[in-house]
N, C-alpha and C positions, 0 to 999 in steps of 0.2 A: 342653380342660378337661372333666373328667368330669361336672360339674354345671352346665355353662353354661346360662344362662337358666332355671334352676330356682328356685323360691321355697321357702325353708326357714324353718320356725318352730322356735326352740329355747327350751325352758323351763329355768330354772335357769342361764341364760347368764352370770350373774355369778360362778358357781363355777368351780373348776378344770377339771372335766370339760366342763361346758357351754360354757365359754369356749374351750377347746381345740378342741372339735368345731365350734363356730361359726366360728372362724378358718379351720379346714380346709375347711369348706363354702364359705366366701367365697373362699379361694384357688383353689378349683376352679370358680369362676364363678357360684355361687349368690348370689342376693340374700337376705340373712338378716334375719329379724325376731326380735329378741332380747327376752326377757322374764325377769322374776324379781321376788322380793319386795323387793329393795333396788335402787332405780333407779340410784343412784350407781355401783354396781359394774357393772350392765348397760351403762350409758352409757360406762364406761371401756373395755369390750370393743368396743362399737360404734365408739368413737373410734379404737381401735387398728386395727380392720378398715378403716375409711375411710382412715386414714393410709397403709395399705398398698395402697390403690387399690381396695378392695372396696366393696360396697354393703351398708349395715346400718342398721337402725332399732331404737331401744330403747324399751321400755315397761315400766311397773310392773304386773305381773299376779300375782295370787295363784292359782296353778295348782290350789288346792284349793277354789276358789270357782267353783261350777258356772256361774253367770250371767256372772261375769267372764271365764271361759275362752271361753264361747260368743260373747260380745260381741267379744272380742279376735280370735278366729279369723274371725268373720264380717267384721270390719273389714279384716283383712289380706287375706282372699280377695277382697273387693270391690275394694280398692285395687290388688292385684297381679294380679287376674284368675284367682286360684285358689291352691291350695297343693299343692306337689309332695312336700315332706318335712316330717315332724314328729318332733322328737326331745325326749324328756323326761329331764332330768338333775337334777330337784330332789331335795333331801335333807330330812330332818326338820328342823323349825324349832328344835329344841333338842338338845343332846348327850344321848345315851342312857346310862344307868348301866351299868357293866360288872359285873353281879351275876349270881349263879346264879339259875336260874328259880325256885327255892324261896324266894328273897328278893326277887323282883321284884314290883312292884305291877301290878295289872291295867292301869292307865293306861299305864305305861311299856312293858308287853308289847304292848299293842294299837296304840300310837302308830305304829311303823314299818309295821305291817300296813295300818292304815287309810290312812296317808299315801301309801305307794307304790302300793297297789292303786287307791285312789280317784283320785289325780292322773293315773295312767296311763290309767284308764278315761275320765276327763273329757276329757283332751287328745286321746286317740285317737278318741273318739267325735266330737268337734267337727271334727277333721281329716277323718275318714272321711266325714262327711256331705257335705263339699265334694269329696273325692276321687272318690267313686263317681259323681258327676255327669259327670266327665271320664273315668271308668274308668281312672284312673291315679293312682299315688301310693305313697309308702313311709312307713310308721310305724316308728320305731325306739324300742325300749325298752332299759333297762339293768338288769342283775341283778348278783349277786356270788357268789363261790364258797361263802359260807356257806349258800346255798340248796341246795347239793349235798354239802357236807362237814359233819362234826360239829366245831364249835368250842365252846370254853367261854365262858360269860358273854356271849353275843351276843343274848340275850333274844329279842324278836320279830323281829329282823332276818332270821334264817334263813327262817321262814315267809313273811315279807314278800317276800323275793327269789323264793321258790318261787311265790308268788302272781303276781308279774309275769310269770314264764315261762308259767304256766298261762293268764293273760290273753292273752299274746302268741299262743299257739296257738289259742285260741278266736277271737280277732279275725281271725287269718289264715284260719281255716276259713270264717268268715262273709264276709270281704271279698275273699278270693282270687278267687272267681268274678266279682267286679265290678271286677277289674283292680288291686286295692290289695294290696301286699305288707306284711307285718308281721314284723319280725325283731328278736331280742333280742341284745344284746351282753353277754358275761360276761367282764370282765377279772378278773385277780387283784387284790390290793391294789396301789394305785399310790402309792408313797412320795412322789411329787412333790406330791400333793394335801394340803392342810391337814388334811382330815378323817383321812386315814390317818396322817399324822405325829402328830397328837394322840392317835389311838387307839393307835398303837404305843407312844407314850410312856407312856400309862396302863397298858397291859398289861405293859410292861417294868418299870415301877416295882412293880407288884403281884407280878411274878415275881422281883424282886430282881436283874435283869440290866440291862445298858445297852440303850438303844434300838437300837444297831447290832447287838448280840447277838440281840435279839428279832427284828429284821428278817431276820437271817441264818437263823433258824429257818424263817421263811416261805419264804425263797429255797431252802432245802434240801428243801422239799416239792415243788418243781417239777422237771420234767425238764431245764429250761434253766438251773437254779440262779440264776435272777434273776426279778424281778417285772415286770409289765406297765408300759410307759411311756405317758405321755399321748399322745405322738406315734403310737405303735402303735394305740392306741384310736381316735384321731381319723382316721387313715388308713383303718382298717377301716370306720369309720362312713361315710366318703366312698364307699368301694367298695360297701358295702351299699346306700347311697342311690342309687347310679348304675345305669344300664342294664346294666353289666357283671355285676351280680348278679341279673339278671331272673328266674333260676330259683330264687332263694332266698326262701322265706317259711315262716312257722310253725316256725322253728328258732332255735337259739341259736348264735351265733358264739362259739366257745370260745377265749378269749384268756388262759387260765389258765396257759399255759406247761407244761401237762402235770400241773398239780396236780389237775385233774379230767380223767379219761379216760373218754370215752364208748365 
């Protein structure tokens, strides 16, 4: 197994992406510590992992609370003997309006920027403090194609995604010499997730087309003519967290299917 005896911390584990990655980590032998704002949802993922023979623990943690993150990571590291993998998949606490920038409030514009940048900073910092002691560890972040492409009515989400990539590179530059890798995943929109289904529905309604027709537009922007799946994202996260990706750091794993070409 690719992650045997590894200790992984997953934030936003009650969501579609966090849950899929947590399950994949566990299948590959990692002991996963799961957290999120809604304990009931996190516990459901932990129960699923345990039922499949994996090891998981659930906790309610606000990944935007500096003291809560530091206490949680410290407790996990003390109990497990360290932390090998940290993955942050939290989303904004409320849906964002799909409005042109000229009609957007300052609060709605800054919400995704402050949320994604701050939570990734807090969780990465706490993990890194433990990882550098062992001179080993992997921090995974996640971004989206709006950070590289021009889309209508996405507000502060585009600069928020770009900020996560910039943070990933800075963390890698600082932590790489101390044995810690930092890599960002960039999937295209994942229709299996509730967030994308809801978003596609709202955009489709505004455009006067069906949701299937709107999704087809996105698929047509890729080389593969399809969008990223949760399984593909989770398997890539496993690879990046494993020793097989030991040479990868400070970069973005492009899972856009060719929508973004580097």
